[in-house]
Backbone bond lengths (Angstrom), bond angles and torsions (degrees), N, CA, C in turn:
res aa  C-N    CA-C-N  psi(-1)  N-CA   C-N-CA  omega(-1)  CA-C   N-CA-C  phi
1 X - - - 1.464 - - 1.545 106.57 -
2 X 1.294 119.79 128.67 1.472 121.21 -179.28 1.501 110.69 -71.24
3 X 1.295 118.22 155.72 1.426 124.76 176.52 1.550 110.68 -73.57
4 X 1.304 114.83 135.32 1.425 122.88 176.27 1.506 110.10 -112.26
5 X 1.300 118.59 125.96 1.498 121.05 -178.62 1.539 105.30 -79.45
6 X 1.326 113.07 122.97 1.474 121.74 176.99 1.524 114.04 -93.00
7 X 1.371 115.00 -30.26 1.422 121.58 -179.88 1.527 108.66 -157.61
8 X 1.350 116.31 134.51 1.435 121.00 -179.33 1.489 110.13 -140.17
9 X 1.334 114.30 102.12 1.454 122.84 -179.87 1.556 104.15 -129.61
10 X 1.364 114.08 162.87 1.499 115.03 176.70 1.545 110.72 -61.88
11 X 1.349 117.16 -30.14 1.416 119.01 -176.13 1.519 115.26 -86.88
12 X 1.335 118.56 -14.39 1.468 121.49 179.41 1.529 109.24 -166.34
13 X 1.298 114.84 141.48 1.487 120.84 171.97 1.524 106.08 -129.01
14 X 1.331 115.86 134.74 1.430 122.37 179.23 1.499 109.60 -126.35
15 X 1.308 119.21 129.58 1.464 124.15 176.38 1.547 107.50 -134.69
16 X 1.358 112.02 148.65 1.439 118.02 -179.27 1.539 110.47 -126.81
17 X 1.283 115.48 151.74 1.493 121.61 169.57 1.541 104.10 -140.27
18 X 1.310 112.78 96.87 1.485 118.60 -175.45 1.489 109.94 63.03
19 X 1.331 117.91 -119.89 1.470 122.42 -178.96 1.539 112.99 -89.14
20 X 1.309 116.54 1.01 1.470 122.36 -176.64 1.509 108.29 -92.15
21 X 1.320 118.90 121.76 1.471 123.43 -179.14 1.567 106.15 -117.71
22 X 1.352 113.20 121.42 1.472 119.28 177.49 1.520 107.02 -116.43
23 X 1.375 113.89 133.12 1.465 119.95 -176.04 1.486 109.21 -130.20
24 X 1.357 117.12 128.32 1.452 122.47 174.03 1.552 107.75 -102.43
25 X 1.319 116.27 117.72 1.468 123.33 -177.25 1.527 110.15 -94.58
26 X 1.329 112.94 138.53 1.457 121.47 169.09 1.526 106.01 -122.01
27 X 1.319 117.61 -132.91 1.460 124.11 173.95 1.490 109.80 -80.48
28 X 1.312 118.31 72.97 1.450 125.69 -167.10 1.512 111.98 -72.24
29 X 1.368 114.82 141.01 1.469 121.36 -179.57 1.528 109.28 -109.16
30 X 1.297 115.47 173.93 1.484 122.56 175.33 1.509 108.39 -61.75
31 X 1.315 118.37 -42.13 1.498 121.90 179.65 1.524 109.87 -61.36
32 X 1.339 116.37 -39.66 1.475 118.04 177.42 1.510 112.19 -63.80
33 X 1.367 116.55 -40.44 1.472 120.90 -179.78 1.518 110.05 -69.14
34 X 1.326 118.86 -33.31 1.489 121.65 177.01 1.512 109.20 -62.80
35 X 1.331 114.11 -43.18 1.521 118.26 178.13 1.510 111.59 -66.41
36 X 1.319 117.84 -39.47 1.444 123.10 176.92 1.545 111.00 -58.55
37 X 1.318 115.92 -46.27 1.464 122.38 179.58 1.490 110.41 -60.33
38 X 1.351 117.03 -42.61 1.478 120.24 178.29 1.483 111.74 -60.16
39 X 1.353 116.28 -44.45 1.473 119.99 177.79 1.519 110.94 -61.84
40 X 1.317 117.70 -46.16 1.439 122.25 -178.78 1.511 112.51 -61.76
41 X 1.345 115.86 -44.85 1.459 118.76 176.28 1.487 113.86 -64.68
42 X 1.258 117.72 -34.31 1.515 122.62 174.87 1.559 109.95 -63.72
43 X 1.301 117.00 -41.33 1.455 122.73 178.15 1.546 107.46 -62.46
44 X 1.336 116.26 -49.57 1.488 119.98 179.88 1.520 110.23 -60.64
45 X 1.279 118.26 -39.37 1.508 121.55 -178.95 1.580 108.09 -62.95
46 X 1.355 115.82 -42.22 1.455 120.02 -178.94 1.502 117.07 -76.01
47 X 1.391 114.04 -33.98 1.479 119.19 -170.73 1.538 113.93 -117.20
48 X 1.347 116.08 -14.39 1.461 118.39 -177.41 1.530 115.07 84.05
49 X 1.323 117.13 -10.09 1.463 122.19 -179.46 1.532 108.19 -164.81
50 X 1.335 114.52 173.20 1.488 118.83 175.28 1.508 108.45 -153.86
51 X 1.315 115.36 161.14 1.413 124.68 173.05 1.505 106.21 -129.51
52 X 1.340 117.80 135.25 1.507 121.29 -175.07 1.524 111.00 -119.77
53 X 1.296 112.40 142.38 1.471 121.74 170.75 1.533 106.91 -126.25
54 X 1.290 116.27 116.00 1.472 122.97 177.83 1.518 109.48 -97.37
55 X 1.321 115.10 130.75 1.469 122.82 -179.76 1.535 107.37 -110.98
56 X 1.303 116.35 124.62 1.475 121.39 -177.66 1.513 107.16 -124.74
57 X 1.306 117.87 90.14 1.465 117.70 176.49 1.581 110.80 -74.07
58 X 1.324 114.84 131.85 1.483 118.39 178.28 1.525 106.59 -94.61
59 X 1.295 115.62 115.94 1.436 121.76 -174.35 1.525 115.83 -99.31
60 X 1.274 115.46 -7.05 1.456 120.17 -174.33 1.493 112.80 100.44
61 X 1.350 116.70 -22.81 1.480 120.26 173.27 1.490 108.71 -81.02
62 X 1.326 116.81 133.52 1.422 119.73 175.27 1.525 110.31 -105.78
63 X 1.279 116.31 129.47 1.433 122.41 179.76 1.511 109.84 -125.36
64 X 1.305 117.72 125.16 1.454 118.40 176.01 1.459 112.41 -73.11
65 X 1.313 118.01 129.58 1.462 123.96 179.82 1.518 106.19 -79.16
66 X 1.351 115.85 125.96 1.503 120.04 179.53 1.484 113.08 -68.49
67 X 1.267 116.92 154.44 1.477 122.94 177.70 1.495 109.91 -58.29
68 X 1.364 116.80 -36.02 1.481 120.15 -178.87 1.528 110.43 -66.39
69 X 1.326 117.70 -40.15 1.473 120.95 177.66 1.496 111.28 -66.20
70 X 1.346 116.31 -41.00 1.464 120.37 175.42 1.503 111.86 -58.31
71 X 1.336 115.90 -47.68 1.486 120.34 -179.19 1.506 111.36 -63.24
72 X 1.351 117.39 -40.59 1.430 122.90 -178.64 1.562 108.60 -63.22
73 X 1.330 116.55 -40.70 1.452 122.10 177.86 1.513 111.90 -60.80
74 X 1.306 116.39 -40.32 1.482 121.54 177.38 1.539 108.78 -65.40
75 X 1.321 118.91 -43.94 1.452 122.89 179.00 1.513 111.26 -61.60
76 X 1.320 118.70 -39.55 1.468 122.57 179.75 1.539 108.87 -65.22
77 X 1.307 114.57 -45.26 1.497 119.57 -179.31 1.543 108.44 -60.55
78 X 1.243 117.45 -40.59 1.508 120.85 179.10 1.526 109.86 -67.12
79 X 1.342 117.94 -38.48 1.463 121.50 -175.33 1.526 111.82 -70.14
80 X 1.343 118.32 -34.54 1.428 120.63 -174.18 1.537 112.64 -110.34
81 X 1.287 118.84 -7.54 1.476 124.60 -171.73 1.471 112.40 -51.17
82 X 1.329 118.67 -45.74 1.483 119.60 -175.93 1.519 113.01 -71.38
83 X 1.355 116.75 -12.67 1.463 119.40 178.58 1.587 111.48 -101.72
84 X 1.290 115.09 -1.34 1.463 123.07 -172.00 1.571 109.04 -85.50
85 X 1.350 117.37 121.33 1.455 120.31 175.01 1.507 110.90 -81.83
86 X 1.331 118.15 -24.76 1.462 122.14 179.79 1.493 109.32 176.01
87 X 1.346 115.98 159.13 1.447 120.74 179.85 1.559 108.40 -145.02
88 X 1.289 115.89 129.20 1.432 123.54 175.19 1.518 110.76 -119.87
89 X 1.306 115.51 143.89 1.471 120.58 172.84 1.528 108.53 -121.54
90 X 1.315 114.38 126.01 1.446 120.06 176.72 1.522 109.45 -107.80
91 X 1.303 117.23 110.02 1.478 123.24 179.41 1.531 105.62 -93.14
92 X 1.320 114.91 109.22 1.427 121.42 -171.48 1.494 113.01 -101.22
93 X 1.294 117.77 107.20 1.454 121.25 -179.63 1.477 110.46 167.44
94 X 1.288 114.88 172.61 1.478 122.39 178.03 1.495 109.81 -119.55
95 X 1.267 116.32 169.95 1.408 121.67 175.88 1.491 115.31 96.88
96 X 1.287 116.59 179.28 1.435 121.53 -174.73 1.561 111.82 -69.13
97 X 1.367 117.05 -36.53 1.407 119.92 178.63 1.501 113.56 -60.14
98 X 1.327 118.37 -45.24 1.455 122.48 179.28 1.554 110.60 -66.28
99 X 1.348 115.73 -39.18 1.430 121.09 -179.75 1.538 109.01 -63.19
100 X 1.326 117.76 -48.17 1.455 122.37 -179.25 1.521 110.93 -61.51
101 X 1.349 117.59 -43.16 1.460 122.52 178.60 1.516 109.99 -60.82
102 X 1.324 119.03 -48.02 1.478 122.38 178.33 1.526 110.03 -59.61
103 X 1.334 116.15 -42.85 1.491 118.47 -179.66 1.514 109.46 -63.60
104 X 1.306 116.55 -46.34 1.491 121.77 179.75 1.505 110.22 -57.91
105 X 1.315 118.23 -49.30 1.459 122.40 -176.50 1.541 110.37 -66.09
106 X 1.317 118.55 -34.12 1.485 118.62 176.92 1.529 110.72 -66.63
107 X 1.298 117.31 -42.74 1.460 122.50 173.65 1.526 112.55 -61.02
108 X 1.263 114.35 -45.60 1.508 119.10 -178.67 1.525 108.49 -61.81
109 X 1.340 116.94 -44.22 1.506 118.29 -178.92 1.525 108.94 -63.32
110 X 1.299 120.55 -36.16 1.464 120.07 178.31 1.510 112.11 -67.16
111 X 1.322 118.03 -37.98 1.465 121.73 -178.73 1.516 113.65 -81.22
112 X 1.321 119.41 -23.93 1.451 123.21 -173.69 1.533 115.26 -66.86
113 X 1.350 113.86 -28.26 1.481 120.10 178.82 1.529 113.66 47.88
114 X 1.338 111.41 45.84 1.503 121.05 175.37 1.530 108.78 -68.62
115 X 1.350 115.06 153.83 1.501 118.39 179.33 1.525 116.24 -77.06
116 X 1.308 115.57 19.54 1.481 120.39 -176.49 1.540 108.54 -145.53
117 X 1.335 116.06 152.93 1.494 117.24 177.84 1.546 112.08 -70.96
118 X 1.294 114.61 140.91 1.453 119.83 177.93 1.526 109.95 -146.59
119 X 1.302 115.24 148.29 1.476 119.28 -175.92 1.522 109.10 -157.26
120 X 1.335 115.05 152.56 1.436 123.04 -176.27 1.562 108.67 -108.35
121 X 1.304 117.94 140.35 1.446 125.27 -177.47 1.506 111.80 -134.28
122 X 1.321 116.94 166.24 1.447 122.10 171.51 1.535 111.06 -110.58
123 X 1.348 116.18 2.80 1.455 121.53 -175.29 1.559 110.38 -137.61
124 X 1.303 117.56 127.03 1.427 121.98 -177.32 1.565 110.72 -62.32
125 X 1.324 115.13 -43.99 1.483 116.80 -177.83 1.570 111.63 -63.09
126 X 1.332 116.48 -37.86 1.456 117.74 177.10 1.538 112.31 -67.99
127 X 1.321 115.93 -37.12 1.464 121.00 176.49 1.527 110.38 -61.08
128 X 1.355 115.43 -46.63 1.436 121.12 -179.26 1.550 110.28 -63.73
129 X 1.302 117.34 -42.21 1.455 120.25 179.39 1.521 112.24 -62.76
130 X 1.322 115.83 -41.13 1.475 120.73 176.04 1.508 111.60 -62.06
131 X 1.342 116.03 -46.32 1.503 117.95 -179.32 1.537 109.11 -63.72
132 X 1.340 116.24 -39.88 1.477 119.39 -177.15 1.493 112.32 -63.55
133 X 1.335 118.11 -30.10 1.435 123.81 -176.25 1.549 114.01 -85.99
134 X 1.334 117.29 -5.04 1.436 119.10 -178.31 1.526 111.23 -66.05
135 X 1.367 117.13 145.74 1.489 118.46 178.68 1.541 109.80 -59.54
136 X 1.262 114.40 146.30 1.479 123.34 177.72 1.560 114.55 62.47
137 X 1.351 116.25 17.97 1.433 121.03 179.34 1.545 106.95 -71.13
138 X 1.330 115.86 144.17 1.478 118.88 -178.14 1.538 112.14 -96.19
139 X 1.319 114.37 171.49 1.478 119.59 -175.57 1.549 111.81 -67.56
140 X 1.324 119.52 -24.29 1.456 119.34 178.98 1.524 111.24 -58.15
141 X 1.276 117.34 -35.51 1.508 121.55 177.73 1.530 109.85 -82.87
142 X 1.300 117.42 -46.13 1.490 122.28 -173.41 1.541 108.09 -63.24
143 X 1.330 118.42 -39.61 1.460 120.15 -175.08 1.518 114.24 -93.02
144 X 1.350 118.07 0.44 1.449 120.56 -179.36 1.590 107.65 -64.79
145 X 1.295 114.28 136.80 1.445 122.02 -179.88 1.560 108.82 -92.81
146 X 1.368 112.99 113.98 1.428 117.71 -176.05 1.558 112.14 -64.17
147 X 1.279 118.15 -35.72 1.504 117.67 179.39 1.531 109.66 -65.22
148 X 1.326 116.97 -37.92 1.457 116.72 177.86 1.568 111.16 -66.36
149 X 1.355 115.37 -37.90 1.435 119.40 179.89 1.508 110.20 -65.16
150 X 1.347 117.21 -40.53 1.458 119.65 -179.10 1.543 109.33 -68.71
151 X 1.281 118.36 -30.74 1.456 120.52 178.70 1.536 110.55 -68.09
152 X 1.330 115.52 -40.99 1.463 120.75 177.08 1.489 112.81 -59.08
153 X 1.338 116.00 -37.22 1.455 121.92 -179.63 1.520 115.09 -95.18
154 X 1.343 113.65 5.28 1.467 120.75 176.62 1.566 111.24 52.60
155 X 1.339 114.58 45.62 1.477 119.01 -178.09 1.492 115.12 -105.16
156 X 1.354 118.11 3.82 1.446 120.27 179.28 1.504 110.40 80.24
157 X 1.340 116.44 -179.19 1.484 118.26 -173.65 1.520 115.27 -88.56
158 X 1.325 118.93 -9.78 1.430 116.57 -178.80 1.542 112.37 -101.18
159 X 1.290 119.46 -49.88 1.415 126.67 -179.46 1.508 112.55 41.50
160 X 1.338 113.36 61.65 1.437 119.22 173.77 1.515 109.78 -151.53
161 X 1.285 114.79 162.77 1.497 118.75 178.75 1.502 107.62 -75.84
162 X 1.292 115.43 149.39 1.458 120.10 178.76 1.526 110.51 -80.25
C-alpha cells in the first residue's frame, strides 16, 4: 500500500500506509501534535492498531522543546499506547547533538515503561527492519517500501547517521 500524506508542514509531516504511521518532526507545535493524534486515532479506528516510525532529522539548529509540547506528547502516548504494536524513532544526523539525543531517547524509552516495544535508531532501514520483526506485526509495516517512504519525506536514499 503506498504512503498517503496526511499532513505536510515545515514543522511536521505525517504519512500513513494502512496501519503504519510515519512522522517527520521539526520544530513541532501543540497544533501539530493535535493533528498527529487525529491521524493516529483515525488509523486505530480503521485498523484496530498502529505502528509508528518517528523521523527526527538533525539540522544543526537547536530548538528547545516546550514543556507544553512534552506534556502533549505524553498524553498522545497514553491515548494510543494500548493500540500501538511498536514504535521506533530514527534520529538522523551526525555529531554530538544527534548522539546525545539518541542516548537520551534510549534512556527515556527504558524508563517510560510503555505497553509496547520501542527503540531508537540512527538509520531508517534498521528501524523499519526492527518494527517489521516485532511479534504480531502486520503486513502494512512488513511490506512498506523504505525508498518510497524516504521519497515522501524528502530524506534521500540513505537517511542514516554517518
